[in-house]
All heavy atoms as an XYZ file, in Angstrom:
1023
protein
N      94.015    106.748    121.086
C      93.411    105.509    120.655
C      91.926    105.764    120.444
O      91.282    106.393    121.253
C      93.631    104.414    121.693
C      93.062    103.116    121.247
S      93.581    101.657    122.166
C      93.498    102.139    123.830
N      91.410    105.258    119.321
C      90.022    105.494    118.986
C      89.386    104.204    118.489
O      90.064    103.307    118.009
C      89.925    106.570    117.903
C      90.546    107.881    118.343
C      90.509    108.910    117.254
O      89.441    109.087    116.649
O      91.545    109.537    117.022
N      88.047    104.140    118.612
C      87.270    103.010    118.106
C      86.138    103.560    117.260
O      85.682    104.670    117.464
C      86.690    102.198    119.257
C      87.756    101.547    120.111
C      87.148    100.672    121.170
N      86.481     99.568    120.522
C      85.428     98.940    121.022
N      84.916     99.298    122.160
N      84.868     97.949    120.378
N      85.644    102.747    116.326
C      84.505    103.147    115.526
C      84.788    104.299    114.586
O      83.911    105.104    114.314
N      85.983    104.379    114.075
C      86.396    105.471    113.199
C      86.644    104.912    111.809
O      87.323    103.903    111.652
C      87.664    106.104    113.756
C      88.258    107.194    112.945
S      87.620    108.834    113.236
C      87.706    109.015    114.983
N      86.110    105.561    110.802
C      86.359    105.173    109.425
C      87.724    105.698    108.996
O      88.067    106.839    109.287
C      85.263    105.752    108.506
O      84.003    105.220    108.924
C      85.516    105.406    107.057
N      88.488    104.851    108.298
C      89.793    105.245    107.785
C      89.707    105.280    106.266
O      89.511    104.247    105.632
C      90.902    104.270    108.238
C      92.232    104.658    107.614
C      90.997    104.243    109.749
N      89.839    106.457    105.704
C      89.762    106.622    104.258
C      91.125    106.280    103.671
O      92.100    106.999    103.879
C      89.345    108.052    103.886
C      89.288    108.205    102.366
C      88.008    108.398    104.513
N      91.196    105.148    102.957
C      92.446    104.714    102.336
C      92.563    105.236    100.913
O      93.646    105.546    100.452
C      92.539    103.189    102.349
C      92.480    102.538    103.729
C      92.522    101.021    103.597
C      93.599    103.035    104.623
N      91.439    105.303    100.215
C      91.366    105.885     98.882
C      89.891    106.206     98.627
O      89.047    105.880     99.467
C      91.972    104.944     97.820
C      91.266    103.611     97.719
O      90.019    103.591     97.561
O      91.948    102.574     97.784
N      89.546    106.833     97.498
C      88.154    107.259     97.285
C      87.119    106.128     97.317
O      85.943    106.381     97.561
C      88.192    107.919     95.903
C      89.607    108.350     95.721
C      90.436    107.324     96.449
N      87.550    104.887     97.097
C      86.601    103.770     97.066
C      86.805    102.776     98.198
O      86.259    101.679     98.162
C      86.725    103.043     95.727
C      86.380    103.928     94.550
C      86.588    103.237     93.229
O      87.207    102.150     93.187
O      86.134    103.788     92.213
N      87.594    103.139     99.199
C      87.931    102.175    100.235
C      88.072    102.885    101.578
O      89.010    103.656    101.775
C      89.239    101.480     99.855
C      89.516    100.267    100.689
O      88.701     99.842    101.476
N      90.693     99.707    100.517
N      87.162    102.587    102.497
C      87.178    103.232    103.810
C      86.731    102.240    104.888
O      85.599    102.263    105.342
C      86.272    104.463    103.806
N      87.649    101.352    105.304
C      87.294    100.382    106.348
C      87.184    101.034    107.722
O      87.586    102.185    107.917
C      88.457     99.384    106.312
C      89.604    100.180    105.798
C      89.021    101.194    104.847
N      86.652    100.294    108.661
C      86.544    100.738    110.052
C      87.286     99.749    110.941
O      86.717     98.745    111.373
C      85.085    100.831    110.477
C      84.329    101.914    109.766
C      82.893    102.047    110.227
O      82.510    101.393    111.229
O      82.151    102.791    109.588
N      88.568    100.003    111.214
C      89.305     99.085    112.088
C      88.698     99.093    113.483
O      88.053    100.063    113.888
C      90.726     99.643    112.089
C      90.597    101.059    111.658
C      89.377    101.146    110.807
N      88.890     97.996    114.202
C      88.336     97.902    115.553
C      88.993     98.900    116.499
O      88.336     99.458    117.370
C      88.465     96.470    116.080
C      87.569     95.528    115.297
O      86.350     95.770    115.277
O      88.092     94.589    114.682
N      90.296     99.111    116.321
C      91.023    100.087    117.140
C      92.037    100.772    116.234
O      92.636    100.130    115.374
C      91.769     99.409    118.312
C      92.595    100.419    119.101
C      90.796     98.684    119.237
N      92.225    102.069    116.433
C      93.290    102.766    115.722
C      93.989    103.725    116.673
O      93.404    104.196    117.643
C      92.787    103.480    114.473
C      91.788    104.622    114.620
C      92.508    105.929    114.867
C      90.976    104.722    113.345
N      95.242    103.961    116.388
C      96.044    104.897    117.168
C      96.604    105.916    116.193
O      97.244    105.554    115.205
C      97.193    104.190    117.916
C      98.049    105.204    118.661
C      96.646    103.141    118.874
N      96.351    107.183    116.483
C      96.845    108.267    115.644
C      97.812    109.112    116.450
O      97.533    109.460    117.591
C      95.684    109.119    115.153
N      98.924    109.403    115.853
C      99.922    110.264    116.497
C     100.204    111.443    115.588
O     101.343    111.803    115.349
C     101.192    109.486    116.791
S     100.976    108.222    118.022
N      99.137    112.033    115.072
C      99.318    113.196    114.218
C      99.007    114.461    115.012
O      98.697    114.403    116.181
C      98.460    113.096    112.952
C      96.978    112.971    113.261
O      96.580    113.168    114.424
O      96.218    112.685    112.334
N      99.060    115.564    114.367
C      98.898    116.841    115.050
C      97.539    117.459    114.793
O      97.372    118.660    114.900
C     100.010    117.785    114.607
C     101.360    117.151    114.764
C     102.367    118.085    115.379
O     102.046    119.241    115.628
O     103.483    117.633    115.614
N      96.522    116.655    114.507
C      95.205    117.209    114.210
C      94.415    117.514    115.471
O      93.362    118.112    115.394
C      94.392    116.244    113.327
O      94.247    114.998    114.022
C      95.064    116.034    111.993
N      94.916    117.091    116.618
C      94.206    117.369    117.864
C      93.060    116.408    118.093
O      92.736    115.585    117.264
N      92.443    116.522    119.235
C      91.312    115.676    119.586
C      90.024    116.340    119.141
O      89.657    117.385    119.640
C      91.264    115.429    121.096
C      92.443    114.598    121.569
O      92.906    113.776    120.777
O      92.874    114.791    122.709
N      89.349    115.736    118.214
C      88.075    116.242    117.735
C      87.041    115.167    117.994
O      86.957    114.189    117.268
C      88.174    116.577    116.247
C      86.887    117.164    115.692
O      85.884    117.236    116.438
O      86.894    117.554    114.514
N      86.250    115.341    119.036
C      85.295    114.315    119.452
C      84.212    114.073    118.396
O      83.585    113.040    118.383
C      84.651    114.707    120.784
C      85.650    114.782    121.935
S      86.503    113.227    122.219
C      85.204    112.311    123.016
N      83.972    115.033    117.503
C      82.943    114.873    116.484
C      83.476    114.209    115.216
O      82.715    113.924    114.307
C      82.346    116.240    116.122
C      81.626    116.860    117.302
O      81.043    116.104    118.094
O      81.676    118.094    117.440
N      84.742    113.976    115.166
C      85.367    113.403    113.981
C      84.977    111.932    113.842
O      85.039    111.180    114.795
C      86.875    113.532    114.130
C      87.647    113.040    112.975
C      89.109    113.234    113.271
N      89.680    113.823    112.095
C      90.922    114.172    111.984
N      91.721    114.049    112.999
N      91.372    114.662    110.873
N      84.592    111.519    112.642
C      84.224    110.122    112.400
C      85.047    109.496    111.279
O      84.931    108.310    111.029
C      82.717    109.969    112.083
C      81.889    110.352    113.292
C      82.331    110.772    110.859
N      85.877    110.302    110.610
C      86.695    109.806    109.506
C      88.117    110.314    109.662
O      88.347    111.418    110.120
C      86.147    110.285    108.166
C      84.751    109.795    107.882
C      84.173    110.461    106.649
N      84.755    110.030    105.404
C      84.386    108.952    104.725
N      83.441    108.188    105.192
N      84.965    108.639    103.582
N      89.066    109.500    109.260
C      90.489    109.865    109.236
C      91.077    109.353    107.939
O      90.571    108.399    107.361
C      91.245    109.202    110.388
C      91.024    109.815    111.719
C      92.032    109.181    112.678
N      92.207    109.995    113.839
C      93.048    111.011    113.949
N      93.806    111.344    112.953
N      93.146    111.698    115.052
N      92.179    109.945    107.544
C      92.944    109.384    106.435
C      94.049    108.525    107.046
O      94.332    108.615    108.246
C      93.558    110.488    105.557
O      94.453    111.255    106.359
C      92.479    111.373    104.944
N      94.678    107.705    106.223
C      95.745    106.833    106.716
C      96.954    107.627    107.185
O      97.674    107.195    108.084
C      96.154    105.840    105.637
N      97.174    108.800    106.598
C      98.300    109.649    107.006
C      98.115    110.034    108.470
O      97.045    110.460    108.885
C      98.364    110.895    106.135
N      99.136    109.862    109.249
C      99.054    110.202    110.668
C      98.663    109.041    111.559
O      98.745    109.149    112.774
N      98.227    107.925    110.977
C      97.899    106.754    111.800
C      99.181    105.987    112.103
O     100.040    105.812    111.237
C      96.907    105.838    111.093
C      95.510    106.404    110.883
C      94.610    105.348    110.258
C      94.915    106.904    112.180
N      99.290    105.524    113.320
C     100.452    104.766    113.755
C     100.162    103.276    113.787
O     101.014    102.460    113.479
C     100.882    105.229    115.153
O     101.206    106.615    115.073
C     102.071    104.464    115.663
N      98.931    102.921    114.149
C      98.592    101.514    114.343
C      97.112    101.311    114.092
O      96.301    102.159    114.455
C      98.933    101.117    115.782
C      98.607     99.703    116.208
C      99.717     99.175    117.100
C      97.298     99.653    116.979
N      96.772    100.188    113.472
C      95.386     99.740    113.376
C      95.321     98.307    113.870
O      96.271     97.535    113.707
C      94.799     99.848    111.948
C      94.639    101.287    111.529
C      95.606     99.079    110.951
N      94.205     97.970    114.503
C      93.981     96.613    115.008
C      92.640     96.109    114.515
O      91.662     96.860    114.499
C      93.969     96.589    116.534
O      95.218     96.939    117.052
N      92.616     94.851    114.148
C      91.373     94.180    113.791
C      91.170     93.016    114.742
O      92.116     92.292    115.056
C      91.425     93.655    112.346
C      91.416     94.724    111.285
C      90.099     95.463    111.167
O      89.086     95.051    111.778
O      90.081     96.477    110.449
N      89.942     92.865    115.210
C      89.558     91.732    116.046
C      88.755     90.804    115.155
O      87.710     91.190    114.619
C      88.730     92.189    117.266
C      88.303     90.987    118.093
C      89.526     93.187    118.107
N      89.245     89.592    114.969
C      88.632     88.646    114.052
C      87.339     88.097    114.652
O      87.299     87.669    115.798
C      89.594     87.479    113.745
C      88.935     86.451    112.848
C      90.875     88.002    113.116
N      86.307     88.126    113.844
C      85.052     87.472    114.202
C      84.687     86.546    113.045
O      85.181     86.729    111.922
C      83.951     88.501    114.475
O      83.750     89.303    113.351
N      83.846     85.539    113.286
C      83.559     84.560    112.224
C      83.052     85.189    110.928
O      83.454     84.780    109.840
C      82.492     83.657    112.848
C      82.728     83.768    114.319
C      83.196     85.174    114.544
N      82.222     86.206    111.029
C      81.655     86.799    109.816
C      82.606     87.757    109.096
O      82.311     88.192    107.989
C      80.331     87.510    110.121
C      80.437     88.645    111.101
C      80.369     88.229    112.555
O      80.207     87.035    112.873
O      80.503     89.117    113.394
N      83.735     88.076    109.707
C      84.678     88.989    109.049
C      86.079     88.397    108.920
O      87.021     89.111    108.602
C      84.752     90.310    109.819
O      85.340     90.129    111.092
N      86.219     87.094    109.146
C      87.543     86.465    109.163
C      88.347     86.750    107.898
O      89.484     87.180    107.960
C      87.419     84.957    109.376
C      88.755     84.228    109.215
C      88.685     82.795    109.651
N      88.682     82.676    111.097
C      89.737     82.908    111.884
N      90.859     83.309    111.342
N      89.660     82.774    113.174
N      87.802     86.486    106.731
C      88.551     86.676    105.485
C      88.950     88.140    105.309
O      90.082     88.450    104.960
C      87.734     86.210    104.291
C      88.504     86.374    102.977
C      87.827     85.720    101.826
N      87.966     84.275    102.022
C      87.111     83.388    101.536
N      86.079     83.775    100.844
N      87.309     82.107    101.733
N      88.037     89.043    105.550
C      88.332     90.474    105.408
C      89.399     90.915    106.404
O      90.341     91.612    106.054
C      87.033     91.269    105.607
C      87.189     92.742    105.419
C      85.872     93.491    105.547
N      85.285     93.331    106.867
C      84.106     92.774    107.121
N      83.357     92.317    106.136
N      83.655     92.678    108.347
N      89.263     90.484    107.680
C      90.196     90.899    108.739
C      91.591     90.314    108.574
O      92.573     90.948    108.950
C      89.665     90.490    110.115
C      88.428     91.245    110.521
O      88.162     92.325    109.965
O      87.716     90.747    111.418
N      91.697     89.108    108.026
C      92.996     88.436    107.958
C      93.692     88.566    106.605
O      94.918     88.456    106.544
C      92.870     86.940    108.290
O      91.990     86.320    107.341
C      92.351     86.733    109.704
N      92.938     88.791    105.528
C      93.546     88.836    104.198
C      93.540     90.221    103.563
O      94.579     90.710    103.133
C      92.815     87.883    103.255
C      93.006     86.449    103.594
C      92.364     85.592    102.552
N      92.396     84.188    102.965
C      91.812     83.242    102.294
N      91.161     83.519    101.188
N      91.883     82.000    102.713
N      92.361     90.787    103.456
C      92.221     91.999    102.654
C      92.630     93.269    103.391
O      93.386     94.074    102.864
C      90.792     92.118    102.125
C      90.360     90.893    101.367
C      89.247     90.164    101.759
C      91.087     90.438    100.267
C      88.861     89.024    101.069
C      90.712     89.297     99.583
C      89.594     88.594     99.983
O      89.227     87.470     99.308
N      92.114     93.468    104.570
C      92.394     94.712    105.279
C      93.875     94.879    105.632
O      94.407     95.979    105.462
C      91.485     94.862    106.492
C      90.063     95.176    106.044
C      89.076     95.300    107.169
O      89.358     94.860    108.302
O      87.984     95.849    106.909
N      94.582     93.835    106.094
C      96.014     94.043    106.361
C      96.779     94.519    105.128
O      97.621     95.418    105.228
C      96.500     92.668    106.821
C      95.293     92.002    107.357
C      94.151     92.496    106.515
N      96.484     93.970    103.979
C      97.163     94.389    102.752
C      96.835     95.847    102.427
O      97.719     96.636    102.085
C      96.771     93.483    101.589
C      97.432     93.795    100.249
C      98.952     93.718    100.358
C      96.924     92.849     99.182
N      95.578     96.214    102.578
C      95.169     97.593    102.289
C      95.818     98.582    103.255
O      96.267     99.655    102.846
C      93.650     97.707    102.345
C      92.972     96.947    101.226
C      91.484     96.814    101.412
O      90.966     97.117    102.514
O      90.812     96.407    100.447
N      95.880     98.240    104.543
C      96.500     99.128    105.526
C      98.001     99.281    105.245
O      98.544    100.371    105.344
C      96.302     98.600    106.950
C      94.876     98.566    107.427
C      94.417     97.512    108.210
C      93.975     99.580    107.133
C      93.115     97.472    108.679
C      92.669     99.544    107.588
C      92.241     98.485    108.362
O      90.944     98.459    108.826
N      98.654     98.182    104.878
C     100.089     98.245    104.570
C     100.338     99.113    103.346
O     101.238     99.946    103.338
C     100.652     96.839    104.356
N      99.543     98.913    102.303
C      99.695     99.711    101.090
C      99.446    101.189    101.351
O     100.024    102.049    100.682
C      98.761     99.196     99.997
C      99.193     97.854     99.438
C      98.215     97.280     98.438
O      97.064     97.780     98.335
O      98.598     96.311     97.764
N      98.599    101.504    102.346
C      98.313    102.899    102.690
C      99.412    103.511    103.551
O      99.381    104.704    103.830
C      96.969    102.985    103.413
N     100.375    102.686    103.987
C     101.515    103.202    104.741
C     101.327    103.261    106.248
O     102.084    103.939    106.937
N     100.350    102.549    106.791
C     100.165    102.517    108.242
C     101.232    101.588    108.819
O     101.292    100.412    108.473
C      98.743    102.058    108.612
C      97.726    103.041    108.005
C      98.586    101.972    110.129
C      96.291    102.591    108.087
N     102.099    102.096    109.706
C     103.298    101.349    110.085
C     103.116    100.143    111.001
O     104.001     99.304    111.054
C     104.193    102.387    110.756
C     103.330    103.537    111.077
C     102.131    103.466    110.194
N     102.004    100.029    111.697
C     101.842     98.889    112.605
C     100.435     98.326    112.486
O      99.461     99.069    112.395
C     102.091     99.303    114.061
C     103.472     99.817    114.290
N     104.527     98.991    114.556
C     103.970    101.075    114.253
C     105.627     99.722    114.694
N     105.313    100.989    114.509
N     100.358     96.985    112.516
C      99.074     96.289    112.437
C      99.032     95.211    113.506
O     100.033     94.525    113.749
C      98.905     95.654    111.050
C      97.633     94.873    110.899
C      96.417     95.522    110.800
C      97.656     93.487    110.868
C      95.232     94.804    110.670
C      96.491     92.762    110.734
C      95.269     93.420    110.635
N      97.891     95.086    114.168
C      97.659     94.030    115.154
C      96.411     93.271    114.754
O      95.401     93.868    114.375
C      97.449     94.594    116.562
C      98.544     95.519    117.051
C      99.841     94.775    117.323
N     100.866     95.669    117.800
C     101.863     96.136    117.075
N     101.981     95.786    115.819
N     102.775     96.934    117.590
N      96.475     91.956    114.867
C      95.331     91.098    114.609
C      95.073     90.311    115.884
O      95.970     89.633    116.394
C      95.624     90.142    113.447
C      94.460     89.276    113.005
C      93.414     90.132    112.300
C      94.947     88.178    112.078
N      93.869     90.416    116.390
C      93.501     89.750    117.633
C      92.465     88.690    117.301
O      91.443     88.982    116.670
C      92.920     90.758    118.653
C      92.568     90.063    119.959
C      93.886     91.918    118.884
N      92.739     87.459    117.719
C      91.773     86.387    117.484
C      91.863     85.347    118.578
O      92.843     85.264    119.302
C      91.977     85.751    116.117
C      93.298     85.063    115.907
C      93.423     84.522    114.494
O      92.434     84.011    113.946
O      94.524     84.612    113.940
N      90.809     84.580    118.694
C      90.750     83.499    119.664
C      91.066     82.203    118.929
O      90.456     81.915    117.909
C      89.360     83.433    120.280
C      89.274     82.534    121.477
C      87.884     82.542    122.065
N      87.477     83.857    122.500
C      87.615     84.318    123.738
N      88.152     83.560    124.651
N      87.207     85.517    124.057
N      92.034     81.464    119.436
C      92.363     80.192    118.793
C      91.345     79.143    119.226
O      90.632     79.313    120.212
C      93.783     79.724    119.170
O      93.847     79.526    120.572
C      94.817     80.735    118.720
N      91.300     78.044    118.497
C      90.302     77.022    118.793
C      90.545     76.339    120.133
O      89.612     75.883    120.774
C      90.277     75.949    117.685
O      91.592     75.427    117.519
C      89.781     76.535    116.385
N      91.800     76.268    120.580
C      92.085     75.580    121.844
C      92.404     76.537    122.997
O      92.753     76.090    124.080
C      93.246     74.599    121.660
C      94.523     75.302    121.235
O      94.455     76.464    120.807
O      95.588     74.678    121.326
N      92.276     77.825    122.774
C      92.604     78.799    123.830
C      91.344     79.489    124.324
O      90.394     79.686    123.581
C      93.586     79.838    123.302
N      91.357     79.844    125.579
C      90.227     80.552    126.162
C      90.479     82.054    126.229
O      89.708     82.777    126.822
C      89.935     80.004    127.559
C      89.484     78.563    127.562
S      88.031     78.281    126.511
C      86.812     79.256    127.368
N      91.557     82.501    125.636
C      91.856     83.929    125.615
C      92.401     84.310    124.237
O      92.769     83.441    123.459
C      92.861     84.292    126.722
C      94.180     83.614    126.567
N      94.432     82.366    127.077
C      95.309     84.004    125.941
C      95.671     82.021    126.782
N      96.224     82.992    126.091
N      92.440     85.579    123.938
C      92.901     86.006    122.618
C      94.385     85.757    122.387
O      95.165     85.655    123.327
C      92.631     87.513    122.608
C      91.774     87.788    123.769
C      91.968     86.685    124.747
N      94.729     85.686    121.126
C      96.107     85.636    120.672
C      96.306     86.889    119.823
O      95.445     87.252    119.022
C      96.368     84.363    119.841
C      97.741     84.397    119.212
C      96.189     83.131    120.707
N      97.440     87.556    119.996
C      97.706     88.801    119.281
C      98.871     88.595    118.328
O      99.952     88.179    118.736
C      98.032     89.951    120.266
C      98.299     91.245    119.499
C      96.918     90.132    121.289
N      98.629     88.883    117.053
C      99.683     88.876    116.030
C     100.127     90.313    115.830
O      99.295     91.205    115.708
C      99.151     88.342    114.704
C      98.767     86.894    114.722
C      98.113     86.538    113.389
N      98.874     87.049    112.253
C      99.577     86.286    111.415
N      99.600     84.989    111.576
N     100.232     86.821    110.413
N     101.427     90.528    115.765
C     101.958     91.863    115.503
C     102.657     91.856    114.147
O     103.374     90.909    113.815
C     102.938     92.304    116.610
O     103.984     91.350    116.729
C     102.222     92.417    117.951
N     102.415     92.900    113.375
C     102.957     92.987    112.022
C     103.477     94.398    111.752
O     102.934     95.372    112.273
C     101.866     92.679    110.994
C     101.325     91.277    111.129
O     100.408     91.057    111.934
O     101.821     90.405    110.400
N     104.520     94.466    110.917
C     105.072     95.731    110.450
C     105.343     95.589    108.960
O     105.542     94.481    108.468
C     106.357     96.076    111.197
C     106.127     96.376    112.655
C     107.401     96.740    113.406
O     108.443     96.969    112.752
O     107.341     96.793    114.631
N     105.374     96.697    108.227
C     105.550     96.610    106.772
C     106.908     96.036    106.370
O     107.924     96.335    106.975
C     105.454     98.060    106.298
C     104.808     98.800    107.401
C     105.155     98.068    108.664
N     106.866     95.218    105.339
C     108.075     94.712    104.698
C     108.280     95.563    103.448
O     107.456     95.531    102.531
C     107.879     93.245    104.316
C     109.078     92.656    103.613
O     109.930     93.417    103.105
O     109.151     91.422    103.540
N     109.346     96.364    103.391
C     109.525     97.275    102.260
C     109.694     96.555    100.915
O     109.449     97.146     99.872
C     110.779     98.070    102.618
C     111.449     97.324    103.710
C     110.423     96.464    104.371
N     110.059     95.290    100.932
C     110.233     94.559     99.668
C     108.905     94.121     99.059
O     108.786     94.013     97.838
C     111.120     93.339     99.886
C     112.557     93.631    100.312
C     113.303     92.330    100.573
C     113.263     94.458     99.266
N     107.921     93.849     99.905
C     106.654     93.324     99.398
C     105.517     94.330     99.458
O     104.448     94.078     98.916
C     106.235     92.080    100.211
O     106.009     92.474    101.568
C     107.287     90.998    100.128
N     105.699     95.440    100.167
C     104.646     96.429    100.379
C     103.456     95.811    101.121
O     102.315     96.238    100.966
C     104.182     97.056     99.062
C     103.538     98.403     99.283
O     103.859     99.110    100.241
N     102.625     98.773     98.414
N     103.729     94.761    101.898
C     102.722     94.112    102.733
C     103.304     93.986    104.133
O     104.492     94.202    104.347
C     102.379     92.727    102.183
N     102.474     93.634    105.087
C     102.973     93.450    106.443
C     103.732     92.143    106.556
O     103.396     91.151    105.909
C     101.824     93.430    107.460
C     101.198     94.775    107.689
C      99.876     95.008    107.367
C     101.926     95.826    108.238
C      99.287     96.237    107.588
C     101.357     97.058    108.453
C     100.034     97.266    108.130
O      99.469     98.491    108.336
N     104.749     92.160    107.408
C     105.486     90.958    107.764
C     105.247     90.681    109.238
O     105.217     91.606    110.058
N     105.082     89.446    109.568
C     104.819     89.040    110.946
C     106.035     89.314    111.825
O     107.151     88.918    111.492
C     104.480     87.550    110.983
C     104.148     86.949    112.341
C     102.849     87.540    112.880
C     104.025     85.434    112.223
N     105.817     90.007    112.944
C     106.904     90.251    113.898
C     106.710     89.468    115.186
O     107.631     89.399    115.989
C     107.043     91.749    114.227
O     105.809     92.217    114.780
C     107.401     92.546    112.993
N     105.537     88.863    115.388
C     105.342     88.048    116.579
C     103.922     87.532    116.717
O     102.973     88.120    116.196
N     103.808     86.392    117.419
C     102.514     85.837    117.802
C     102.559     85.707    119.317
O     103.418     85.014    119.856
C     102.251     84.468    117.141
C     102.274     84.600    115.619
C     100.923     83.889    117.621
C     102.166     83.282    114.883
N     101.655     86.382    119.985
C     101.703     86.514    121.440
C     100.498     85.813    122.063
O      99.361     86.189    121.796
C     101.728     87.993    121.821
C     102.804     88.754    121.105
N     104.065     88.912    121.618
C     102.815     89.366    119.884
C     104.796     89.604    120.772
N     104.062     89.882    119.713
N     100.787     84.805    122.914
C      99.727     84.031    123.556
C      99.504     84.450    125.005
O      98.367     84.543    125.443
C     100.074     82.541    123.524
C     100.116     81.978    122.142
N      99.034     81.393    121.555
C     101.111     81.942    121.224
C      99.345     80.998    120.338
N     100.610     81.327    120.104
N     100.560     84.652    125.733
C     100.450     84.952    127.166
C     100.760     86.410    127.494
O     100.077     87.020    128.284
C     101.383     84.041    127.972
C     101.054     82.563    127.845
C      99.689     82.206    128.412
O      99.287     82.805    129.437
O      99.024     81.334    127.830
N     101.836     86.926    126.911
C     102.267     88.314    127.168
C     102.511     89.018    125.849
O     103.071     88.435    124.927
C     103.542     88.362    127.994
C     103.384     87.833    129.392
C     104.413     88.418    130.331
N     104.087     89.735    130.823
C     103.133     90.011    131.721
N     102.381     89.060    132.160
N     102.941     91.233    132.148
N     102.126     90.270    125.829
C     102.395     91.111    124.683
C     103.393     92.162    125.143
O     103.046     93.111    125.828
C     101.103     91.773    124.187
C     101.210     92.730    123.012
C     101.775     92.029    121.779
C      99.857     93.330    122.713
N     104.680     91.922    124.834
C     105.751     92.848    125.208
C     106.257     93.522    123.942
O     106.782     92.865    123.052
C     106.901     92.106    125.875
C     106.584     91.639    127.247
C     107.842     91.105    127.936
N     107.513     90.593    129.241
C     107.526     89.317    129.572
N     107.893     88.413    128.701
N     107.200     88.933    130.788
N     106.079     94.838    123.891
C     106.450     95.591    122.695
C     107.238     96.827    123.066
O     107.026     97.412    124.120
C     105.186     96.027    121.940
C     104.243     94.917    121.493
C     102.960     95.512    120.958
C     104.908     94.050    120.441
N     108.115     97.228    122.171
C     108.811     98.501    122.337
C     108.461     99.460    121.203
O     108.792    100.632    121.271
C     110.321     98.270    122.378
O     110.745     97.653    121.180
N     107.781     98.966    120.183
C     107.424     99.805    119.052
C     105.979     99.521    118.645
O     105.597     98.354    118.562
C     108.356     99.488    117.887
O     108.029    100.231    116.754
N     105.154    100.494    118.431
C     105.445    101.917    118.449
C     105.430    102.522    119.862
O     105.767    103.686    120.028
C     104.326    102.523    117.606
C     103.165    101.614    117.846
C     103.789    100.242    118.000
N     105.054    101.725    120.872
C     105.041    102.186    122.258
C     105.562    101.058    123.132
O     105.442     99.897    122.777
C     103.622    102.517    122.742
C     102.751    103.142    121.698
C     101.801    102.405    121.019
C     102.888    104.479    121.392
C     101.003    102.976    120.060
C     102.090    105.062    120.426
C     101.153    104.307    119.761
N     106.079    101.406    124.290
C     106.452    100.381    125.265
C     105.178     99.840    125.897
O     104.390    100.602    126.467
C     107.362    100.963    126.356
C     108.770    101.209    125.845
O     109.194    100.488    124.932
O     109.425    102.122    126.368
N     104.964     98.528    125.774
C     103.785     97.879    126.350
C     104.181     96.518    126.883
O     104.984     95.809    126.297
C     102.683     97.661    125.303
C     102.009     98.912    124.863
C     101.074     99.427    125.959
N     100.440    100.637    125.558
C     100.755    101.836    126.048
N     101.697    101.965    126.930
N     100.119    102.899    125.644
N     103.580     96.149    128.001
C     103.716     94.810    128.571
C     102.342     94.429    129.085
O     101.893     94.926    130.113
C     104.753     94.796    129.697
C     105.012     93.386    130.224
O     104.374     92.431    129.732
O     105.849     93.260    131.126
N     101.647     93.580    128.325
C     100.251     93.241    128.628
C     100.138     91.753    128.895
O     100.599     90.933    128.104
C      99.334     93.637    127.457
C      99.416     95.152    127.216
C      97.898     93.209    127.718
C      98.735     95.610    125.947
N      99.512     91.422    130.008
C      99.160     90.046    130.342
C      97.882     89.733    129.563
O      96.802     90.177    129.943
C      98.946     89.934    131.852
C      98.384     88.601    132.280
O      98.380     87.645    131.482
O      97.935     88.507    133.441
N      98.000     89.009    128.463
C      96.865     88.808    127.559
C      95.701     88.094    128.247
O      94.576     88.592    128.209
C      97.296     88.077    126.274
C      98.254     88.974    125.490
C      96.091     87.716    125.410
C      98.909     88.312    124.303
N      95.915     86.945    128.915
C      94.771     86.312    129.582
C      94.161     87.205    130.669
O      92.946     87.273    130.812
C      95.347     85.033    130.190
C      96.591     84.769    129.427
C      97.114     86.118    129.007
N      94.998     87.906    131.413
C      94.501     88.787    132.469
C      93.677     89.933    131.925
O      92.629     90.286    132.457
N      94.134     90.526    130.823
C      93.401     91.629    130.205
C      92.074     91.141    129.654
O      91.048     91.799    129.790
C      94.245     92.259    129.095
C      93.646     93.494    128.493
C      93.513     94.654    129.461
O      94.268     94.723    130.450
O      92.632     95.502    129.220
N      92.057     89.947    129.035
C      90.820     89.394    128.511
C      89.835     89.135    129.624
O      88.632     89.384    129.497
C      91.110     88.108    127.733
N      90.316     88.639    130.753
C      89.450     88.370    131.889
C      88.845     89.662    132.432
O      87.672     89.712    132.781
C      90.247     87.666    132.984
C      89.477     86.627    133.748
C      89.490     85.353    132.965
C      90.057     86.435    135.102
N      89.630     90.720    132.514
C      89.115     92.002    132.984
C      88.012     92.516    132.067
O      87.023     93.069    132.523
C      90.236     93.031    133.093
C      91.091     92.858    134.344
C      92.028     94.032    134.531
N      93.104     94.074    133.562
C      94.184     93.305    133.599
N      94.342     92.413    134.572
N      95.119     93.415    132.696
N      88.147     92.328    130.766
C      87.122     92.765    129.808
C      85.820     91.999    130.022
O      84.748     92.550    129.925
C      87.595     92.602    128.380
C      88.826     93.369    128.045
C      88.484     94.759    127.636
C      89.746     95.435    127.136
N      89.890     96.770    127.528
N      85.922     90.695    130.296
C      84.738     89.861    130.496
C      83.997     90.272    131.766
O      82.766     90.299    131.800
C      85.123     88.360    130.556
C      83.979     87.508    131.028
C      85.621     87.910    129.190
N      84.707     90.636    132.805
C      84.090     90.998    134.081
C      83.376     92.342    134.036
O      82.574     92.619    134.884
C      85.155     91.016    135.174
C      85.639     89.637    135.517
C      86.632     89.697    136.645
N      87.154     88.382    136.898
C      88.341     88.154    137.405
N      89.136     89.149    137.710
N      88.767     86.920    137.609
N      83.699     93.184    133.067
C      83.084     94.524    132.997
C      81.644     94.473    132.610
O      81.038     93.751    132.060
C      83.829     95.417    132.006
C      85.144     95.833    132.545
C      85.796     96.785    131.582
N      87.158     97.015    132.019
C      88.097     97.510    131.286
N      87.832     97.845    130.049
N      89.298     97.692    131.732
């Protein structure tokens, strides 16, 4: 899992997802600042007011078209005090992501990894740090 890494999708498009997970065989290179979409398993965007349109509309479509198999969108709802996580996977008919879940309290996943996360608890731990 990496943060602050540029993902080169094509010669004119290189976004920086908030979190990415790579399961390729390139090894750990601490000096690396750029990756291609090939070998990425998951990208996550955390929505902020100044990037809402880009994070929710444009980047998910670009990541799906680049063949990244899993996408997560993390945002705070207007009535919640903790994040909500949307999980998406590609729909082969549309070449875009399809929603696989909206998680408010627990994020239980088996793909691409087994995870069981208490969302409010994890958010609270981040705030206390």
